[in-house]
MARVONU-132505 format. One record per atom (N, C-alpha, C): x, y, z; residue in three letters. Coordinates in pm, whole numbers, padded with zeros to 5 digits, always signed. Atoms other than C-alpha are relative to their C-alpha. Last residue first. Example, Ala and Ser with C-alpha at 12.3 -4.5 7.8 and 13.67 -1.06 7.14 Angstrom:
2
-00082-00119-00006ser +01367-00106+00714ser -00077+00109+00073ser +00089-00119+00000ala +01230-00450+00780ala +00090+00120+00000ala 
This chain:
419
-00132+00027-00055glu -00541-03522+02369glu +00061-00123-00072glu -00020+00134-00051met -00829-03412+02150met +00142-00017+00051met -00089+00081+00082arg -00861-03037+02117arg +00017-00137+00065arg -00113+00054-00072ser -01159-02850+02256ser +00083-00086-00092ser -00095+00059+00095val -01427-02621+02121val +00117-00051+00082val -00122+00056-00062ala -01735-02527+02316ala +00086-00062-00108ala -00015-00053-00135thr -02039-02314+02241thr +00120-00059+00072thr -00085+00087-00079val -02041-02352+01863val +00017+00062+00138val -00124-00065-00040arg -02335-02165+01721arg +00082-00099+00082arg -00119+00074+00041glu -02607-02353+01534glu +00129+00079+00023glu -00080-00096+00076glu -02886-02099+01566glu +00133-00060-00041glu +00044-00007+00139phe -03108-02394+01662phe +00081+00098-00083phe +00092-00107+00033gly -02908-02454+01975gly -00034+00006-00147gly +00128+00000-00067arg -02600-02653+02069arg -00085+00115-00051arg +00088-00103+00054ile -02284-02754+01887ile -00136-00009+00066ile +00131+00025-00058asp -02001-02942+02063asp -00092+00114-00041asp +00084-00118-00009val -01684-02949+01851val -00136-00039+00053val +00134+00045-00033ile -01402-03200+01887ile -00085+00124+00023ile +00085-00089-00080leu -01082-03102+01707leu -00135-00065+00026leu +00028+00054-00130gly -00831-03368+01597gly -00084+00088+00089gly -00086-00063-00099gly -00678-03170+01308gly -00031-00046+00141gly -00141+00013+00032lys -00959-03247+01069lys +00085+00072+00104lys -00046-00072+00119val -01299-03257+01229val +00150-00015-00014val -00145+00021+00001thr -01486-03483+01467thr +00052+00058-00131thr -00068+00006+00129leu -01833-03339+01515leu +00149-00025+00023leu -00142+00020-00030ile -02061-03401+01811ile +00070-00021-00134ile -00079+00066+00104gln -02400-03248+01746gln +00144-00013+00047gln -00140+00025-00027trp -02663-03159+02003trp +00065-00064-00121trp -00061+00087+00098arg -02997-02995+01939arg +00148-00014+00031arg -00144+00018-00017gln -03229-02832+02189gln +00053-00100-00101gln -00066-00127-00027thr -03573-02677+02170thr +00151-00014+00014thr +00009-00092+00113pro -03745-02967+01995pro +00072+00133+00024pro +00133-00031+00050gly -03623-03214+02254gly +00004+00100-00111gly +00072-00106-00065gly -03280-03359+02310gly -00133+00024-00066gly +00073+00042-00118ser -03048-03560+02089ser -00073+00120+00057ser +00105-00090-00041asp -02874-03550+01752asp -00067-00054+00125asp +00096+00067-00087leu -02541-03722+01700leu -00102+00102+00044leu +00088-00086-00077ser -02299-03630+01426ser -00095-00083+00083ser +00101+00077-00074ser -02005-03769+01238ser -00085+00095+00080ser -00022+00143+00024gln -01752-03652+00977gln -00101-00086+00076gln +00034+00079-00118ala -01859-03286+00945ala +00017-00148-00033ala +00120+00082+00014asp -01672-03117+00663asp -00024-00078+00129asp -00015+00144+00005phe -01422-02849+00758phe -00134-00066-00026phe +00124+00069+00034ile -01380-02474+00712ile +00026-00149-00014ile -00013+00106+00100ser -01103-02279+00882ser -00129-00077-00016ser +00016-00060+00132leu -01097-01941+01056leu +00005-00105-00110leu -00094-00111+00013gly -01150-02057+01413gly -00025+00069-00133gly -00068+00000-00129val -01345-02373+01348val +00110+00104-00007val -00114-00091+00003leu -01583-02314+01059leu +00057+00005+00141leu -00025-00071-00124ile -01816-02612+01022ile +00125+00086-00014ile -00141-00033-00012lys -01970-02746+00705lys +00017+00082+00127lys -00076+00116-00046asn -02301-02931+00687asn +00151+00024-00001asn +00000+00102+00106asn -02453-02646+00484asn +00091-00118+00034asn +00083-00033+00114his -02353-02384+00743his +00013-00109-00105his +00023+00123+00074val -02203-02401+01089val -00099+00030-00111val +00119+00010+00083val -02052-02085+01236val -00008-00136-00068val -00029+00076+00121thr -01808-02058+01524thr -00128-00031-00075thr +00107-00040+00092glu -01848-01785+01786glu +00023-00066-00136glu +00129+00065-00021thr -01643-01974+02046thr -00102+00031-00107thr +00103-00103+00004val -01282-01906+01951val -00138-00065+00004val +00079-00002-00121asn -01053-02186+02069asn -00110+00105-00002asn +00087+00117-00005ala -00916-02272+01725ala -00087-00002+00125ala +00129-00029+00062arg -00786-01917+01699arg -00096-00119+00008arg +00109+00065-00074val -00517-01995+01954val -00135+00023-00064val -00042+00120-00072gln -00179-01923+01789gln -00118-00075+00063gln -00031+00105+00097ser -00299-01682+01521ser +00043-00129+00070ser -00110-00032+00090ser -00452-01482+01802ser +00021-00112-00099ser +00039+00049+00133cys -00796-01531+01954cys +00108+00034-00100cys +00005+00146-00001gly -00722-01507+02326gly -00035-00057-00135gly -00092+00056-00098thr -00814-01140+02327thr -00015-00151+00005thr -00109+00074+00063tyr -00990-01058+02000tyr +00093-00066+00102tyr -00013+00130-00063gly -01323-00963+02154gly +00111-00084-00058gly +00052+00103+00089tyr -01399-00685+01908tyr +00012-00140+00059tyr +00141-00020+00024glu -01368-00401+02159glu -00060-00105-00092glu +00057+00131+00031asp -01039-00536+02287asp -00149+00010-00030asp +00124+00014-00076gly -00965-00191+02432gly -00068-00133-00023gly -00026-00023-00141ala -00600-00198+02324ala -00125-00020+00085ala +00020+00122-00077ser -00680-00364+01992ser +00012+00022+00149ser +00137+00050+00018ala -00737-00041+01802ala -00025-00122+00088ala +00092-00087-00072his -00420+00112+01947his -00142-00053-00009his -00021+00027-00141gln -00214-00185+01835gln -00091+00087+00085gln +00067+00125-00033tyr -00370-00150+01492tyr +00017-00037+00147tyr +00145-00019+00013arg -00279+00217+01457arg -00073-00126+00044arg +00048-00063-00122leu +00072+00153+01592leu -00151+00022-00003leu +00016+00102-00102val +00133-00087+01305val -00058+00058+00127val +00123+00073+00024met +00070+00181+01044met -00026-00102+00110met +00117-00088-00007ser +00331+00419+01188ser -00131-00075-00019ser +00090+00036-00110ala +00594+00154+01268ala -00131+00076-00003ala +00019-00112-00092thr +00790+00160+00944thr -00109-00037+00100thr -00132-00055-00027thr +00936-00129+00740thr -00007+00121+00092thr -00011-00145-00002trp +00622-00339+00740trp +00144+00041+00028trp -00088-00048+00106gly +00612-00703+00630gly +00008+00150-00007gly +00073-00069+00107gly +00305-00796+00834gly +00087+00051-00113gly +00107+00084+00051arg +00471-01060+01050arg -00069+00065-00120arg -00059+00113+00074ala +00796-00866+01091ala -00109-00086-00062ala -00059-00051+00124met +00615-00545+01183met +00056-00114-00083met +00111-00032+00090val +00398-00729+01438val +00053+00050-00134val +00060+00126+00043glu +00706-00887+01597glu -00115+00025-00098glu -00089+00061+00100ser +00891-00553+01606ser -00058-00131-00052ser +00006-00077+00124leu +00595-00385+01777leu +00087-00064-00108leu -00075-00126-00001ser +00573-00657+02037ser -00012+00069-00135ser -00120+00001+00085ala +00300-00920+02037ala +00067+00137+00003ala -00114-00057-00069gly +00063-00896+02333gly +00128-00003-00080gly -00067+00107-00073met -00206-01133+02206met +00122+00052+00077met +00077+00025-00122ala -00413-00828+02110ala +00061-00112+00084ala -00035-00102-00099ser -00138-00732+01864ser -00072-00026+00132ser -00137+00030-00044phe -00181-01060+01675phe +00044+00098+00108phe +00005+00122-00079thr -00557-01008+01654thr +00138-00032+00059thr +00065-00033-00126thr -00518-00650+01538thr -00004-00120+00093thr -00093-00083-00077thr -00265-00753+01275thr -00059+00035+00136thr -00110+00083-00048asp -00484-01038+01152asp +00095+00081+00087asp +00054+00094-00099phe -00794-00818+01130phe +00113-00084+00059phe +00011-00077-00125his -00597-00545+00953his -00051-00090+00112his -00139-00012-00048arg -00505-00804+00689arg +00002+00079+00130arg -00028+00131-00061leu -00877-00877+00658leu +00144-00004+00052leu +00037-00008-00141asp -00928-00503+00602asp +00019-00134+00071asp -00118-00036-00079his -00734-00541+00277his -00030+00009+00148his -00081+00121-00018phe -01029-00723+00123phe +00120+00029+00089phe -00081+00031+00116his -01236-00411+00184his +00076-00130+00026his -00142+00035-00006tyr -01500-00406+00452tyr +00062-00024-00137tyr -00084-00111-00046asp -01828-00223+00493asp +00148-00025-00018asp -00059-00072+00113thr -02039-00455+00276thr +00098+00110+00042thr -00113-00061-00071ile -02143-00723+00523ile +00084+00074-00103ile +00042-00131-00048gly -02485-00797+00371gly +00109+00071+00079gly +00011+00001-00146thr -02383-01162+00351thr -00056+00130+00055thr +00080+00115-00041ala -02450-01206-00022ala -00021-00002+00152ala +00142-00028+00027arg -02330-00852-00097arg -00088-00115+00046arg +00044-00111-00084arg -01996-00909+00073arg -00149+00026-00018arg +00015+00051-00136ala -01954-01249-00088ala -00048+00109+00095ala +00121+00083+00001lys -02019-01100-00432lys -00027-00057+00139lys +00114-00093+00000asp -01762-00829-00361asp -00132-00077+00001asp +00009-00061-00132trp -01506-01093-00267trp -00121+00092+00009trp +00049+00104-00090ala -01571-01294-00583ala -00018+00056+00141ala +00141+00026+00032arg -01542-00978-00793arg -00059-00107+00091arg +00084-00109-00049trp -01222-00873-00616trp -00147-00027-00028trp +00012+00014-00145leu -01065-01214-00671leu -00089+00110+00057leu +00087+00114-00025ala -01142-01195-01042ala -00018-00022+00149ala +00139-00038+00023gly -01000-00843-01064gly -00097-00114+00027gly +00051-00080-00111pro -00674-00950-00900pro -00146+00038-00017pro -00019-00144+00017arg -00631-01219-01167arg -00055+00076+00120arg +00121-00078-00022leu -00598-01582-01065leu +00031+00149-00010leu +00005-00071-00129pro -00291-01748-01213pro -00124+00089+00010pro -00102-00104-00009gln -00382-01958-01519gln -00010+00069+00136gln -00121+00055-00056gly -00579-02281-01485gly +00114+00099+00010gly -00083+00051+00109thr -00853-02170-01724thr +00129-00063+00051thr +00064+00119+00056arg -01108-02136-01441arg +00081-00061-00113arg +00132-00022+00058gly -00880-01898-01259gly -00053-00129-00060gly +00009-00008+00145thr -00594-02006-01038thr -00142+00034-00041thr +00133-00041+00044phe -00490-01970-00677phe +00001+00019-00152phe +00094+00047-00103val -00197-02157-00520val -00143+00036-00040val +00069-00108-00074pro +00001-02109-00840pro -00099-00059+00101pro +00140-00015+00037ala +00211-02417-00927ala -00065+00111+00080ala +00028-00139+00038asp +00584-02356-00876asp -00144+00020-00044asp -00042-00091-00107ala +00642-02677-00677ala -00035+00145-00032ala -00130-00063+00024glu +00441-02884-00927glu +00031+00103+00110glu -00108+00050-00086pro +00157-03086-00771pro +00134+00067-00021pro -00078+00102+00070arg -00130-02878-00916arg +00120-00041+00085arg -00133-00044+00044val -00343-02686-00666val +00075-00117-00065val +00003-00101+00107phe -00721-02713-00614phe +00136+00037-00058phe +00117-00006+00088ala -00819-03005-00393ala +00020+00087-00124ala +00041+00132+00050asp -00504-03117-00214asp -00107+00011-00108asp -00105+00052+00086leu -00362-02765-00183leu -00040-00134-00061leu +00001-00077+00125his -00692-02634-00050his +00105-00052-00097his +00117+00044+00077ser -00717-02911+00210ser -00007+00071-00135ser -00030+00135+00048glu -00362-02835+00326glu -00116-00053-00085glu -00092-00015+00113leu -00446-02465+00344leu +00036-00137-00058leu +00079-00049+00113ala -00747-02543+00563ala +00087+00016-00124ala +00081+00112+00048ala -00532-02753+00793ala -00084+00041-00121ala -00086+00092+00073leu -00276-02471+00819leu -00080-00117-00058leu -00030-00062+00129val -00545-02223+00915val +00084-00093-00085val +00124+00003+00078asp -00670-02456+01187asp +00018+00062-00137asp +00031+00133+00054pro -00317-02527+01312pro -00126-00003-00085pro +00058+00088-00101ser -00234-02154+01347ser -00035-00135-00062ser +00147-00004-00010val -00008-01983+01097val -00046-00101+00104val +00051+00123-00059his +00361-01894+01092his -00151+00014+00021his +00112-00020-00092val +00459-01618+00852val -00047-00135+00050val +00064+00128-00029lys +00799-01620+00681lys -00105+00025+00107lys +00026+00031-00140arg +00918-01297+00525arg -00068-00137+00011arg +00064+00131-00015cys +01067-01162+00204cys -00022-00024+00149cys -00062+00102-00083gly +01148-00798+00131gly -00075-00132-00004gly -00117+00059+00062gly +01074-00551-00147gly +00066-00112+00078gly -00120-00058-00060thr +00842-00335+00062thr +00128-00062-00054thr +00012-00146-00002lys +00539-00401-00157lys +00126+00066+00054lys +00107-00049-00086thr +00645-00758-00230thr +00004+00152+00006thr -00025+00004-00145pro +00872-00835-00523pro -00120+00050+00079pro -00104-00092-00043gly +00736-00901-00870gly +00023-00011+00149gly -00054+00034-00132tyr +00520-01141-01066tyr +00112+00098+00032tyr -00142-00015-00026leu +00341-00971-01355leu +00032-00039+00143leu -00027+00032-00140leu +00008-01039-01518leu +00150+00000+00023leu -00107+00095-00029his -00054-00861-01849his +00014-00019+00151his +00050+00134-00029gly -00395-00699-01895gly +00107-00102+00033gly +00022+00070+00127asp -00275-00382-02071asp -00046-00144+00020asp +00117-00056+00068ser -00327-00180-01751ser -00028-00068-00133ser -00026-00127+00064leu -00089-00407-01565leu -00124+00046-00076leu +00052-00003+00137glu -00204-00682-01331glu +00021+00139-00057glu +00076-00120+00036ser -00010-00754-01013ser -00042-00008-00145ser +00053+00004+00137leu +00121-01067-00843leu -00083+00125-00024leu +00135-00056+00010ser +00344-01036-00538ser -00043-00004-00147ser +00035-00061+00129arg +00655-01225-00437arg -00144+00050+00006arg -00116-00057+00068glu +00848-01346-00132glu -00030+00061-00135glu +00052-00111+00081val +00599-01454+00133val +00118+00069-00066val -00111-00084+00045gln +00685-01797+00278gln -00055+00104-00096gln +00018-00048+00137val +00386-01945+00461val +00116+00093-00032val -00035-00137+00036ser +00440-02150+00776ser -00028+00028-00146ser +00116-00083-00027gly +00323-02458+00960gly +00023+00146-00032gly -00038-00108-00090glu +00664-02624+00977glu -00120+00085+00039glu -00068+00060-00115ile +00539-02950+00829ile +00033+00108+00104ile +00100+00065-00085leu +00280-02797+00595leu +00063-00064+00123leu -00070+00109-00067asp +00532-02553+00446asp -00097-00064+00100asp +00076+00044-00116ile +00342-02333+00202ile +00067-00124+00058ile -00004-00103-00104asp +00569-02140-00036asp -00071-00043+00128asp -00121+00015-00080arg +00640-02447-00251arg +00007+00100+00115arg +00010+00116-00089arg +00278-02449-00374arg +00121-00008+00095arg -00016+00126+00073gln +00307-02097-00516gln +00004-00115+00101gln -00047+00121-00064leu +00184-01768-00369leu +00008-00118-00097leu -00134+00037+00045gly +00161-01455-00581gly +00052-00130+00059gly +00006+00047+00138leu -00216-01421-00546leu +00136-00043-00053leu +00084+00120+00005val -00192-01397-00168val +00002-00060-00140val -00081+00107-00058glu +00100-01154-00194glu -00077-00131+00002glu -00098+00042+00099gly -00098-00934-00432gly +00088-00113+00049gly +00067+00068+00111arg -00388-00925-00188arg +00099-00052-00103arg +00064-00093+00091arg -00169-00845+00112arg -00062-00076-00117arg -00056-00024+00133leu -00095-01123+00357leu -00080+00107-00074leu -00033-00140+00022gly -00179-01098+00727gly +00059+00031-00135gly -00145-00011+00015ala -00161-01470+00804ala +00044+00141-00033ala -00071+00090-00089gly -00510-01561+00927gly +00150+00004-00010gly +00048-00012-00137ala -00723-01280+00787ala +00080-00084+00098ala -00004-00140-00041ala -00532-01235+00460ala -00036+00014+00147ala -00140-00039-00010leu -00456-01604+00420leu +00016+00146+00040leu -00056+00064-00119leu -00819-01690+00497leu +00146+00040+00020leu +00023-00087-00115pro -00934-01433+00241pro +00052-00061+00130pro -00059-00131+00029ala -00755-01643-00024ala -00028+00099+00114ala -00131-00013-00064ala -00828-01987+00128ala +00062+00137-00024ala +00016-00027-00142gln -01197-01955+00042gln +00133+00018+00071gln -00063-00127-00035leu -01117-01921-00328leu -00008+00030+00149leu -00138-00001+00050arg -01180-02277-00451arg +00074+00129+00036arg -00085+00091-00075glu -01487-02301-00227glu +00146+00007-00045glu -00006+00130+00069pro -01648-01990-00372pro +00102-00090+00068pro -00090+00004+00115met -01669-01721-00099met -00013-00134-00072met +00071-00048+00119ala -01975-01695+00126ala +00086+00000-00125ala +00097+00100+00044leu -01821-01912+00397leu -00070+00039-00129leu -00073+00116+00051leu -01521-01682+00426leu -00096-00104-00056leu -00054-00036+00131leu -01746-01377+00454leu +00078-00116-00060leu +00110-00002+00096lys -01944-01536+00736lys +00049+00032-00141lys +00044+00136+00026gln -01627-01623+00926gln -00110-00004-00106gln -00100+00065+00083val -01484-01274+00892val -00045-00141-00036val +00013-00055+00135glu -01807-01124+01023glu +00101-00064-00095glu +00119+00056+00062asn -01808-01357+01324asn -00017+00051-00143asn -00026+00140+00032val -01449-01270+01413val -00119-00059-00076val +00003+00090-00115ser -01527-00900+01397ser +00029-00142-00046ser +00113+00091-00014pro -01419-00681+01107pro +00009-00083+00126pro -00053+00136-00009val -01175-00392+01156val -00116-00096+00021val +00057+00085-00104pro -01291-00052+01037pro +00064-00139-00003pro +00088+00105+00048arg -01052+00160+00829arg -00057-00080+00116arg -00044+00131-00046glu -00912+00478+00977glu -00102-00106-00040glu +00052+00037-00132pro -01016+00773+00764pro +00045-00141+00037pro +00115+00088+00011ala -00785+00855+00472ala -00049-00038+00140ala +00092-00028-00110arg -00558+01148+00550arg -00125-00086-00009arg +00134+00052+00024asp -00261+01045+00341asp -00087+00023+00122asp +00046+00102-00095ser +00036+01269+00401ser -00141-00042-00033ser -00032+00133+00049gly +00195+01448+00106gly -00046-00112+00091gly +00074+00031+00123ala +00022+01779+00173ala +00026-00141-00051ala +00094+00110-00015gly +00136+01790+00535gly -00071-00043-00125gly -00021+00089-00113lys +00295+02131+00502lys -00109-00107+00007lys +00128+00006-00069val +00267+02281+00154val +00012-00104+00111val -00021-00034-00141arg +00624+02362+00052arg -00131+00003+00078arg +00102+00077-00074cys +00655+02218-00298cys +00024+00019+00149cys +00116-00084-00032pro +00852+02499-00473pro -00111-00073+00076pro +00125+00069+00032asn +01179+02301-00449asn -00119+00088+00038asn +00073+00050-00116arg +01477+02536-00441arg -00132-00062-00044arg -00081-00008-00122ser +01754+02651-00675ser -00069-00060+00120ser +00060-00097-00092ile +01599+02539-01002ile +00082-00003+00128ile +00097-00074+00081leu +01746+02362-01305leu -00070+00107+00082leu -00035-00144+00008asp +02058+02255-01117asp -00091+00077-00094asp -00046-00027+00136asp +01988+01886-01196asp +00040+00146-00022asp -00127+00072+00019asp +01970+01812-00823asp +00058+00025-00138asp -00099-00069-00082val +01705+02084-00791val +00137-00066-00017val -00031-00125+00071ala +01514+01934-01083ala +00101+00083+00077ala -00097+00035+00105val +01542+01596-00911val +00038+00125-00079val -00125+00033-00069asn +01373+01738-00601asn +00109-00035-00101asn -00072-00125-00025phe +01115+01898-00832phe +00129-00024+00078phe -00045-00053+00129ile +01010+01557-00964ile +00081+00128+00021ile -00114+00082+00045ser +00994+01412-00613ser +00058+00052-00130ser -00115-00034-00085arg +00773+01699-00493arg +00124-00078-00043arg -00047-00132+00041leu +00536+01650-00787leu +00124+00040+00079leu -00066+00015+00131leu +00512+01278-00711leu +00056+00134-00046leu -00128+00068-00022arg +00441+01342-00343arg +00077-00017-00130arg -00093-00097-00058tyr +00175+01597-00439tyr +00137-00064+00024tyr -00039-00094+00106ala +00003+01352-00672ala +00101+00101+00052ala -00092+00070+00089ala +00004+01084-00400ala +00049+00091-00112ala -00129+00026-00065pro -00145+01323-00144pro +00101-00068-00092pro -00084-00117-00027ala -00409+01466-00384ala +00132-00034+00068ala -00117-00001+00088ser -00549+01140-00523ser +00100+00108+00037ser -00073+00127-00015asn -00797+01066-00244asn +00128-00004-00082asn -00075+00008-00127pro -00902+01431-00217pro +00079-00129+00015pro -00047+00138-00004arg -00994+01459-00587arg +00081-00023+00128arg +00067+00081+00102thr -01205+01776-00628thr +00038-00148+00004thr +00145-00020-00002ala -01130+01984-00319ala -00073-00093-00096ala +00051+00052-00126leu -00779+01848-00266leu -00151+00012+00008leu +00005+00146+00010leu -00704+01905-00633leu -00058-00062+00126leu +00103+00038+00097ser -00798+02274-00612ser -00014-00152-00008ser +00131-00033-00056gly -00600+02332-00295gly -00113-00042-00091gly +00032+00099-00102his -00301+02147-00437his -00137+00026+00062his +00029+00131+00062trp -00298+02354-00754trp -00044-00102+00104trp +00127-00014+00070ala -00323+02683-00564ala -00041-00131-00065ala +00108-00008-00100arg -00050+02580-00322arg -00136+00010-00066arg +00019+00135-00055val +00177+02468-00608val -00113+00001+00102val +00064+00082+00104asp +00131+02799-00792asp -00030-00141+00054asp +00140-00041+00006ser +00204+02995-00471ser -00076-00080-00106ser +00076+00064-00109pro +00524+02794-00424pro -00149+00037-00002pro -00025-00056-00132gln +00640+02919-00768gln -00080-00076+00107gln +00099+00050-00096ile +00662+02751-01107ile +00041+00041+00141ile +00104-00099-00028gln +00858+02969-01350gln -00092-00040+00115gln -00053-00106-00085gly +01179+02764-01348gly -00101+00107+00035gly -00020+00053-00134ile +00995+02459-01476ile +00054+00106+00096ile -00140+00038-00008arg +00860+02647-01775arg +00031-00036+00145arg -00093-00092-00066leu +00484+02643-01769leu +00143-00052-00010leu -00031-00112+00090his +00255+02472-02022his +00099+00098+00059his -00069+00038+00121gly +00259+02138-01835gly +00043+00114-00088gly -00134-00061+00009phe +00176+02279-01491phe +00068-00019-00136phe -00010-00128-00074tyr -00200+02226-01460tyr +00133+00069-00024tyr +00107-00095+00037pro -00283+01958-01719pro +00014+00136+00068pro -00021-00065+00130val +00065+01804-01667val -00113+00093-00039val -00114-00092+00002leu +00026+01734-01296leu +00011+00077-00131leu +00001-00104-00103his -00316+01578-01231his +00113+00101-00008his +00131-00048-00042asn -00429+01335-01501asn +00004+00122+00091asn +00089-00028+00113arg -00115+01262-01701arg -00130+00068+00044arg -00055-00111+00077ala +00125+01291-01408ala -00095+00041-00111ala +00005-00122-00081leu -00091+01077-01181leu +00050+00120-00078leu +00140-00040-00012ser -00143+00816-01454ser -00014+00128+00081ser +00041-00055+00130glu +00227+00803-01539glu -00144+00049+00005glu -00062-00132+00015tyr +00311+00760-01173tyr -00043+00066-00130tyr +00070-00090-00092gln +00060+00475-01139gln +00057+00141-00009gln +00133-00029+00055glu +00195+00304-01449glu -00075+00099+00088glu -00021-00094+00110lys +00548+00337-01313lys -00132+00036-00067lys -00026-00132-00057ser +00439+00178-00987ser +00018+00104-00110ser +00128-00050-00052arg +00286-00117-01174arg +00017+00140+00060arg +00092-00036+00109pro +00602-00165-01381pro -00131+00058+00050pro +00076+00117+00039lys +00825-00153-01070lys -00099+00041-00110lys +00135+00019-00050leu +01042+00157-01076leu -00057-00135-00042leu -00005+00070-00128asp +01419+00149-01122asp -00139-00031+00055asp -00001+00144+00026asn +01390+00233-01492asn +00006-00081+00128asn +00021+00072-00125arg +01293+00587-01398arg -00012-00150-00024arg -00126+00040-00063gly +01455+00759-01698gly -00017-00081+00128gly -00073+00088+00091arg +01141+00772-01910arg +00128-00053+00064arg +00063+00131-00002leu +00947+00914-01618leu +00075-00100-00087leu -00018+00055-00135trp +01189+01203-01575trp -00059-00140+00008trp -00138+00049-00009ala +01204+01269-01950ala +00025-00067+00135ala -00012+00112+00095glu +00825+01296-01970glu +00139-00061+00007glu +00066+00115-00061val +00817+01509-01656val +00013-00123-00090val -00088+00050-00107tyr +01075+01746-01806tyr -00060-00123+00066tyr -00115+00069+00060asn +00881+01784-02130asn +00091-00060+00106asn +00048+00121+00065ala +00556+01865-01947ala +00115-00081-00060ala +00026+00102-00101phe +00734+02111-01717phe -00043-00132-00065phe +00140+00009-00040phe +00868+02312-02010phe -00020-00118+00095phe +00067+00118+00054ile +01243+02363-02015ile -00144-00006+00052ile +00087-00036+00111his +01343+02723-01939his -00072-00121-00061his +00140+00030-00030gly +01477+02634-01596gly -00096+00033-00111gly +00020+00144-00010ala +01837+02617-01717ala -00146-00036+00020ala +00059+00052+00124asn +01841+02977-01845asn -00033-00149+00010asn +00138-00048+00016pro +01888+03124-01496pro -00066-00050-00128pro +00009-00071+00128asp +02195+02902-01448asp -00144+00045-00022asp +00075+00072+00103ile +02178+02807-01082ile -00005+00085-00126ile +00044-00077+00117trp +02429+02924-00821trp -00067-00091-00103trp +00147+00005+00012thr +02434+02724-00498thr -00051+00077-00121thr +00043+00113+00081gly +02803+02634-00496gly -00150-00011-00018gly +00056+00103-00088ser +02890+02864-00206ser -00048-00123-00077ser -00102+00045-00095arg +03129+03077-00414arg -00052-00113+00090arg -00104+00071+00074val +02885+03101-00705val +00103-00058+00097val +00053+00131+00041lys +02596+03185-00472lys +00105-00081-00075lys +00015+00082-00121thr +02794+03464-00305thr -00048-00141-00035thr -00134+00043-00038glu +02900+03603-00646glu -00006-00092+00124glu -00038+00108+00091ile +02535+03611-00757ile +00137-00055+00037ile +00083+00115-00032ala +02436+03811-00450ala +00038-00120-00087ala -00050+00055-00126ser +02728+04051-00499ser -00078-00125+00039ser -00123+00073+00028leu +02631+04100-00863leu +00058-00064+00126leu +00034+00119+00078ala +02275+04192-00768ala +00123-00083-00028ala +00062+00097-00091ala +02391+04429-00491ala -00033-00130-00074ala -00103+00056-00086asn +02624+04610-00729asn -00056-00110+00090asn -00079+00090+00084ala +02347+04656-00985ala +00110-00067+00081ala +00081+00118+00027gly +02117+04796-00718gly +00074-00101-00084gly +00002+00081-00121gly +02388+05033-00597gly -00081-00128-00020gly -00122+00078+00001lys +02442+05158-00951lys +00005-00092+00122lys -00114-00059-00072ser +02083+05268-00959ser +00120-00092-00009ser +00011-00146+00001arg +01784+05213-01190arg +00119+00067+00067arg +00047-00060-00124phe +01881+04857-01261phe -00003+00152-00011phe -00013-00146+00020ile +01931+04628-01562ile -00069+00068+00117ile +00117-00086+00000gly +01989+04259-01501gly +00033+00145-00023gly +00058+00007-00135ala +02255+04004-01406ala -00120+00091+00011ala +00057-00123-00052ser +02343+03944-01771ser -00058-00024+00139ser +00140+00009-00042arg +02576+03662-01865arg -00047+00133+00057arg +00036-00127-00060lys +02901+03637-02057lys -00150+00001+00027lys +00110-00075+00063arg +02984+03274-02114arg -00024+00129+00075arg -00039-00045+00133gly +03311+03088-02046gly -00107+00080-00072gly -00005+00116+00090asp +03166+02896-01754asp +00027+00042-00144asp -00006+00126-00074leu +03088+03227-01586leu -00008-00115-00098leu -00041+00112+00085thr +03129+03586-01702thr +00016-00124+00086thr -00107+00080-00058tyr +02939+03868-01533tyr +00029-00115-00095tyr -00033+00124+00074thr +02707+04150-01636thr +00112-00074+00074thr -00099+00084-00069ala +02529+04438-01459ala +00020-00128-00081ala +00004+00141+00042gln +02353+04712-01657gln +00113-00077+00069gln -00126+00071-00020trp +02280+05051-01498trp -00016-00148-00034trp +00009+00118-00086lys +02009+05290-01615lys +00133-00075+00001lys -00023-00033-00140gly +02066+05641-01748gly -00009-00117+00095gly +00125-00045-00060asn +01909+05589-02089asn +00010+00029+00148asn +00034-00132+00049asp +02252+05582-02254asp -00128+00054+00063asp +00056-00003+00134arg +02351+05284-02041arg -00038+00144-00037arg +00118-00086+00008lys +02579+05299-01740lys -00046+00008-00145lys -00014-00115+00089arg +02813+05006-01703arg -00131+00076-00006arg +00120-00084+00005ile +02868+04748-01433ile +00028+00114-00097ile -00024-00141+00035ser +03112+04460-01430ser -00132+00072-00013ser +00096-00068+00084gly +03134+04111-01289gly +00038+00145-00028gly +00095+00091+00065phe +03336+03981-00998phe -00101+00083-00078phe -00064+00129+00018gln +03654+04164-00890gln -00093-00099-00071gln +00020+00083-00117arg +03509+04509-00949arg +00059-00137-00027arg -00094+00110-00012arg +03564+04800-01188arg -00028-00077+00129arg -00050+00022-00136gly +03268+05020-01278gly +00091-00121+00004gly -00004+00139-00040thr +03227+05128-01643thr +00059-00013+00138thr -00070+00014-00128met +03124+05472-01768met -00010-00144+00047met 
């Protein structure tokens, strides 16, 4: 017995059950076997609705194994930066394929994703958000490829990073860390703390990017190191270019660095290793870590110096758009965190922005070098006077600054600019 209908057909099998079939794209397809004719009718009606609305998915399309699909997905992502592609490959290899690789992509359900995410969050909480975002992106493409009808990644908030808010160093801590760096690398943390550059942006700088007349740094590339050891120049994190103006003390320190350590060619790297090649990210990290341990100030990452600059700039009353432009952000979420941190001025940043850092009082003197604001200078002249409990030094430093130093702890108590 065969039922007549406009879409598909139903026939009763010898065992008393009902088989529903339909023809689409020139192929006869099964809609299933049912105990009742009504169930077969309902199944065909549901399929017909999806076909008419354009949401029908070939049930055989999702038979590809997840591991094979991920491999093809990564191979086709030629738009990714090399470093980003390496990170995706690492996430897929370590966190996605071991759990989902043996399953067909059409078999993976929201419950499977929730179970995987819960397990990963418990064992690798720092990797879980990025891994989830990658998995969601892969399934979004699978939906576009008509392999599945809906993305099974539906865990609310799973793709959001929940890292604790990073601490922001004080002015005095930044100064001590700068002094503890090797002299040829002191300008690297200075650019992070005094211009808000990311580590890769600092290492990607070339001589032509520093305009000593205008007092600015052009940020248009980033240097990264691939897993095979190759160094690669590429665009900044957000892909844009920006010009950052720096304070006179920072500019003077950059001028000294260019004179002492940078070749005269316009494309000469601002920071190099001992062989003269561009400084590797790992070499900068080791120098920074050594400085942290030498000073006992071990709570801060190099990236926290960028937070210092943003907080300082925000404390001066800079608008949200101005802070975003200076830091190279395309969204406001991260910037708002720093503006909130500076609202109470708990670190004493008021009046210590990139425009007036030379007026900060907590200036450190060490080994006959003085740190004015965030810049290091050699003392050119000095005068000692007073008894055993008091010491005066008048220092004339680059940029026309006069510094009056008092006390055995050698803290600057007054900084003024020559007229």
